[in-house]
C-alpha positions as CSV (number, residue, x, y, z in Angstrom):
1,M,-146.2,177.7,24.8
2,D,-143.9,175.5,22.6
3,N,-141.1,176.1,25.0
4,E,-143.2,175.0,28.0
5,N,-144.2,171.8,26.1
6,N,-140.6,171.1,25.3
7,S,-139.6,171.7,28.8
8,T,-142.2,169.3,30.1
9,T,-141.2,166.7,27.6
10,Q,-137.6,167.0,28.6
11,I,-138.4,166.6,32.3
12,I,-140.5,163.5,31.5
13,L,-137.7,162.0,29.4
14,K,-135.1,162.7,32.0
15,S,-137.3,161.1,34.7
16,I,-137.8,158.0,32.5
17,I,-134.0,157.8,31.8
18,F,-133.2,158.3,35.5
19,S,-135.7,155.6,36.6
20,M,-134.4,153.2,34.0
21,G,-130.8,153.9,35.1
22,F,-131.7,153.5,38.7
23,F,-133.4,150.2,38.0
24,I,-130.5,148.8,36.0
25,I,-128.0,149.8,38.7
26,A,-130.2,148.4,41.5
27,Q,-130.4,145.1,39.6
28,L,-126.6,144.9,39.0
29,L,-126.0,145.6,42.7
30,S,-128.6,143.0,43.5
31,F,-126.7,140.5,41.4
32,G,-123.4,141.5,42.9
33,F,-124.5,141.4,46.5
34,T,-125.7,137.8,46.5
35,N,-124.3,134.4,45.6
36,D,-127.7,132.6,45.4
37,K,-126.6,129.9,43.0
38,N,-127.7,127.1,45.3
39,S,-130.6,129.0,46.9
40,Y,-133.5,126.5,47.4
41,T,-136.1,129.3,46.9
42,R,-134.5,130.5,43.6
43,I,-134.3,127.0,42.1
44,S,-137.8,126.2,43.3
45,A,-139.2,129.5,41.7
46,Y,-137.5,128.6,38.4
47,E,-138.9,125.1,38.4
48,L,-142.4,126.4,39.2
49,Q,-142.2,128.7,36.1
50,Q,-141.8,125.6,34.0
51,E,-145.1,124.1,35.2
52,D,-148.4,124.8,33.4
53,E,-150.8,122.4,35.2
54,I,-150.5,121.5,38.8
55,D,-152.8,118.9,40.3
56,Y,-151.6,119.2,43.9
57,L,-150.0,122.4,45.2
58,W,-148.6,122.1,48.7
59,L,-148.2,125.2,50.9
60,G,-146.9,125.8,54.3
61,A,-143.7,126.3,56.4
62,S,-140.6,124.1,56.6
63,R,-142.6,121.1,57.6
64,V,-143.9,121.1,54.1
65,Y,-140.7,121.6,52.0
66,R,-138.9,119.0,54.2
67,G,-141.8,116.6,54.5
68,I,-143.6,116.3,51.1
69,D,-141.8,114.4,48.3
70,P,-143.5,115.4,45.0
71,E,-141.8,112.5,43.1
72,I,-143.6,109.9,45.2
73,L,-146.9,111.6,45.0
74,D,-146.6,112.1,41.2
75,C,-145.8,108.4,40.6
76,S,-148.5,107.1,43.1
77,L,-151.3,109.4,42.0
78,N,-150.3,109.8,38.3
79,A,-150.5,113.5,39.0
80,L,-148.4,116.7,38.8
81,T,-147.4,117.9,42.3
82,F,-145.4,120.9,43.4
83,N,-144.1,121.7,46.9
84,A,-144.3,125.4,47.5
85,G,-143.3,125.3,51.2
86,S,-140.7,127.6,52.7
87,S,-139.0,128.5,56.0
88,S,-141.4,130.0,58.6
89,Q,-144.1,130.6,55.9
90,R,-147.0,132.3,57.7
91,P,-150.5,132.5,56.2
92,E,-149.8,136.0,54.9
93,D,-146.8,134.7,53.0
94,S,-148.8,131.7,51.7
95,Y,-151.6,133.9,50.5
96,F,-149.5,136.2,48.4
97,R,-147.5,133.2,47.0
98,L,-150.7,131.4,46.2
99,K,-152.1,134.5,44.5
100,E,-149.0,134.8,42.3
101,I,-149.1,131.1,41.4
102,L,-152.8,131.1,40.5
103,K,-152.3,134.0,38.2
104,H,-149.9,131.9,36.0
105,H,-150.8,128.3,36.6
106,H,-153.9,126.1,36.5
107,V,-154.1,124.4,39.9
108,E,-156.7,121.7,40.7
109,K,-156.1,121.3,44.5
110,V,-154.2,123.3,47.1
111,V,-153.1,121.5,50.2
112,Y,-152.2,123.7,53.1
113,D,-150.4,122.6,56.2
114,I,-152.0,123.9,59.4
115,N,-149.1,124.6,61.7
116,Y,-150.5,126.4,64.8
117,I,-147.1,128.1,65.5
118,M,-147.5,130.1,62.3
119,F,-150.6,131.7,63.7
120,Q,-149.0,132.9,66.9
121,D,-146.4,135.4,68.1
122,Y,-143.1,133.6,68.7
123,P,-139.5,134.6,69.4
124,G,-137.2,134.6,66.4
125,D,-139.9,135.5,63.8
126,S,-138.0,137.3,61.0
127,T,-138.8,139.2,57.9
128,I,-136.4,136.9,56.1
129,R,-139.3,134.6,55.5
130,T,-140.9,137.3,53.3
131,H,-137.7,138.6,51.7
132,I,-136.8,135.2,50.2
133,F,-140.1,135.3,48.3
134,L,-139.8,138.9,47.3
135,D,-136.3,138.3,45.9
136,Y,-137.7,136.0,43.2
137,M,-141.3,137.1,42.8
138,P,-141.9,138.8,39.4
139,F,-142.5,142.6,39.7
140,G,-146.1,143.6,39.7
141,I,-149.1,144.7,41.8
142,N,-149.1,141.5,43.9
143,K,-145.4,142.0,44.8
144,L,-146.0,145.6,45.7
145,Q,-149.0,144.7,47.9
146,Y,-147.0,141.9,49.5
147,A,-144.1,144.2,50.5
148,Y,-146.5,146.9,51.7
149,E,-148.9,144.7,53.7
150,V,-146.4,142.3,55.2
151,L,-143.2,144.3,55.7
152,G,-145.0,147.6,56.3
153,K,-142.0,149.9,56.5
154,P,-141.6,152.3,53.6
155,E,-137.8,151.7,53.5
156,Y,-138.5,148.1,52.4
157,G,-140.1,149.4,49.2
158,I,-136.9,148.9,47.3
159,T,-137.1,145.2,47.9
160,T,-139.7,145.0,45.1
161,I,-136.9,145.7,42.6
162,S,-133.7,144.8,44.4
163,N,-132.3,143.2,47.6
164,I,-129.6,145.9,48.0
165,V,-131.0,147.1,51.3
166,R,-130.9,143.6,52.9
167,Y,-127.3,142.9,51.6
168,K,-126.0,146.5,51.8
169,E,-122.8,145.4,53.6
170,A,-121.7,143.2,50.7
171,W,-120.3,146.1,48.7
172,K,-117.2,146.1,51.0
173,D,-115.9,143.0,49.1
174,S,-115.6,144.4,45.6
175,K,-113.9,141.2,44.2
176,K,-116.8,139.0,45.4
177,V,-119.3,141.5,44.0
178,L,-117.7,141.3,40.5
179,Q,-117.7,137.5,40.7
180,N,-121.3,137.4,41.6
181,I,-122.3,139.8,38.8
182,R,-120.4,137.6,36.3
183,M,-122.1,134.5,37.7
184,H,-125.6,136.1,37.3
185,L,-124.9,137.2,33.7
186,L,-122.7,134.6,32.2
187,D,-122.8,131.3,34.2
188,S,-125.1,128.9,32.2
189,S,-125.5,126.5,35.2
190,Y,-126.8,129.5,37.2
191,K,-129.3,130.5,34.5
192,E,-130.5,126.9,34.0
193,C,-130.8,126.4,37.8
194,D,-128.7,123.3,37.9
195,Y,-129.3,122.1,41.4
196,S,-126.9,119.1,41.4
197,K,-124.6,121.0,43.7
198,A,-127.4,122.6,45.9
199,K,-126.2,120.7,48.9
200,T,-125.5,121.8,52.4
201,G,-124.0,119.3,54.8
202,D,-126.5,116.5,55.3
203,E,-129.3,118.0,53.1
204,W,-129.9,118.8,49.5
205,Y,-132.5,120.2,47.1
206,D,-134.2,117.2,45.5
207,G,-136.5,118.9,43.0
208,K,-140.0,120.5,42.8
209,G,-139.5,122.3,46.1
210,F,-138.5,119.3,48.2
211,V,-135.4,119.3,50.4
212,Y,-134.1,115.9,51.4
213,S,-132.2,115.5,54.7
214,T,-130.3,112.5,56.0
215,R,-130.2,113.9,59.6
216,V,-131.7,111.6,62.2
217,Y,-133.2,113.0,65.4
218,E,-131.6,111.8,68.6
219,S,-132.5,114.2,71.4
220,G,-133.1,117.9,72.1
221,D,-136.2,120.0,72.5
222,Y,-137.5,122.0,69.5
223,L,-138.7,125.6,70.1
224,Q,-142.0,125.4,72.0
225,V,-144.7,128.1,71.4
226,P,-147.4,127.6,74.1
227,W,-150.9,127.7,72.6
228,S,-153.3,130.4,73.5
229,R,-156.4,131.5,71.6
230,E,-155.8,135.0,73.0
231,D,-152.4,135.2,71.4
232,L,-153.4,134.3,67.9
233,Y,-152.5,136.9,65.2
234,P,-155.9,138.2,63.9
235,L,-154.2,139.1,60.6
236,Q,-152.9,135.6,60.1
237,L,-156.5,134.2,60.5
238,E,-157.7,136.8,58.0
239,Y,-155.1,135.7,55.5
240,L,-156.2,132.1,56.0
241,Q,-159.7,133.2,55.2
242,K,-158.4,135.1,52.2
243,M,-156.8,131.9,51.0
244,V,-160.2,130.2,51.2
245,S,-161.8,132.9,49.1
246,L,-158.9,132.9,46.6
247,C,-159.3,129.2,46.0
248,K,-163.1,129.7,45.4
249,E,-162.4,132.5,43.0
250,Y,-160.0,130.4,40.9
251,G,-162.1,127.2,41.2
252,C,-159.5,125.1,42.9
253,E,-160.3,122.9,45.9
254,L,-158.6,123.7,49.2
255,L,-157.6,120.9,51.7
256,F,-156.1,121.3,55.1
257,I,-153.7,118.9,56.7
258,S,-151.3,119.0,59.7
259,L,-148.1,117.1,59.1
260,P,-146.8,115.0,61.9
261,V,-144.3,116.1,64.5
262,Y,-142.5,113.8,67.0
263,P,-144.8,112.8,69.9
264,D,-142.5,114.2,72.6
265,Y,-143.2,117.7,71.2
266,L,-146.9,117.4,71.5
267,E,-146.6,116.0,75.0
268,R,-145.1,119.3,76.1
269,E,-148.2,121.1,74.6
270,P,-151.0,120.3,77.1
271,N,-153.6,122.1,74.9
272,Y,-153.1,120.3,71.7
273,A,-156.7,119.0,71.8
274,D,-157.9,122.6,71.8
275,I,-155.6,123.4,68.9
276,Y,-157.1,120.6,66.9
277,D,-160.6,121.6,67.8
278,Y,-160.0,125.3,66.9
279,F,-158.8,124.5,63.3
280,L,-161.3,121.7,62.8
281,T,-164.1,124.2,63.7
282,F,-162.6,126.7,61.2
283,S,-162.4,124.0,58.5
284,E,-166.0,122.8,59.1
285,K,-167.3,126.4,59.0
286,N,-165.7,126.9,55.6
287,E,-166.6,123.4,54.4
288,I,-163.0,122.3,54.0
289,E,-161.7,118.8,54.7
290,Y,-159.0,118.8,57.5
291,V,-156.8,115.8,58.4
292,D,-154.5,116.2,61.3
293,L,-151.9,113.4,61.0
294,N,-151.0,113.9,64.6
295,Q,-154.3,112.3,65.5
296,I,-153.0,109.1,63.9
297,T,-150.4,106.8,65.5
298,M,-146.8,106.7,64.3
299,S,-147.0,103.0,63.4
300,E,-150.1,103.7,61.2
301,L,-148.2,106.4,59.4
302,G,-145.2,104.1,58.9
303,L,-143.0,106.4,61.0
304,T,-140.4,105.8,63.7
305,K,-138.0,108.1,65.6
306,E,-135.5,107.6,62.8
307,S,-138.1,109.2,60.4
308,F,-137.4,112.7,62.0
309,Q,-134.5,115.1,61.8
310,D,-135.7,116.9,64.9
311,E,-139.0,117.1,66.9
312,M,-140.7,119.3,64.3
313,H,-139.5,118.0,60.9
314,L,-139.3,114.8,59.0
315,N,-136.1,113.8,57.4
316,G,-135.9,112.4,53.8
317,K,-136.9,108.9,54.7
318,G,-139.7,110.2,56.8
319,A,-140.9,112.4,54.0
320,E,-141.0,109.4,51.7
321,E,-143.1,107.4,54.2
322,I,-145.6,110.2,54.8
323,S,-145.8,111.0,51.1
324,R,-146.7,107.3,50.5
325,Y,-149.3,107.5,53.2
326,L,-150.8,110.7,51.8
327,A,-150.8,109.3,48.3
328,G,-152.9,106.4,49.6
329,Y,-155.2,108.8,51.4
330,L,-155.6,111.1,48.4
331,S,-156.1,108.2,46.0
332,A,-158.9,106.7,48.2
333,R,-160.4,110.2,48.4
334,E,-160.3,110.6,44.7
335,G,-162.1,107.3,44.4
336,K,-165.0,108.6,46.5
337,E,-165.5,111.8,44.4
């Protein structure tokens, strides 16, 4: 009997040691496979960890992280604002990110950008939008659920502890792998998330999730995704409803907006009135305030063509203007409450 107990104990200990060894190796390889020193998502995640109270949390796709300047909102509203937008962030991504944030931070209001494209099937949609969150999300049940529900494929399970599957080709450059490991373990500017050099061409990380761009739109059509109620992803609508329930559970107010796009883009979408009506109806059904800034003229918003970097996104100056407009709107709204 004693021998059987000892054998079982040894098996358990070996399993624990193997698991720990695997985890350490996976982490080291993860360090070595990526040079993410200037990653916007990594720096934003680090900054978010430093926040305790958040008055206004902004969520949505790239229109948000390029279009909302927290510094202007903070100064104008005397509030604490954080921009949690990211590239191609669908409602499913927003839900799991919001769930993680609400576990660790007190949030007064959540402002979600309704971008109808994120609710539809469109060419070029990639799992990268999910991986960039998984890379920096703390390990836990929420992360496991996120990977399982959104990525779906079992082989992606490793992404909950390491990104070695995504960057598996990087091992071929052993010198770079060693340089990256050293950076992760010893570089103080990496650990402190110094973003003074987080600049790519004509854009840079400007703090609290906001990316400033000096690019100015001249011409060229942005990807058009024709609107169709029949082509809406049912799951994305379900996740939007889950966000509504999550905010109620945590006692934070949820607001919907739609950030402005350049008018030429909307002119190529003949059904935009139906888009607005669809999400307005959803908002009213859930007793959520919804403001579509595309229903307001450019001059009223303080925008011109020079405020955009392309048809879909504001540039830095445009973000400053729209943030001032939203600060006025939110300030007036607070006065009514």
